[in-house]
C-alpha positions, 0 to 999 in steps of 0.5 A: 784435233783431227786424225788423218787416215789412209786406207790401201790394200787392207792396210790402214795408216793412222797419222797420229795428231800432235797431241794424243790425249783424252780430247782426241783419244775417243774420236780416234778409237771410234773412227779406227774401229769403224774403218778396221771393221768396215774394210777388214783391215789386216795391218794397222800402222800408227804414224807418229811423225807429228806427235810430240805428246801422248798421255794414258788415254792415248796409250789405252787407244793403242793397246785397245787397237792391238787387242782388236787386231789380234782377234782377227790375226792382224798386225800393228806397227808404229813408225816415225817415233820421236825420242820422246814418244819412243820413251813413252813406248818403253816406259809404258811397255807398248814396245813389247806389243807393237812392232816399231818400224825404223827408217832402216826397216823400210 
């Protein structure tokens, strides 16, 4: 499964696929890290509009990108979370380290 990436003015938006599992986590991790380093990304946005499932590998990718961004003083946000993905964020504790943007915030 392929991810879509949008890069603009030091901001990288990653459109997370329908299923963020161990099959696509490795590719997403590698591609995101390459783009973050090559383009000196200051803000990383995970867009979950299409995502229906995320396993522990996906959670690990998000936590790792948060750590990497914190080293450079960047920020990480997540947006367009379905109710299901939002529950995963709460149960895993991701909501404590990633700012969740809602439609009212935009």
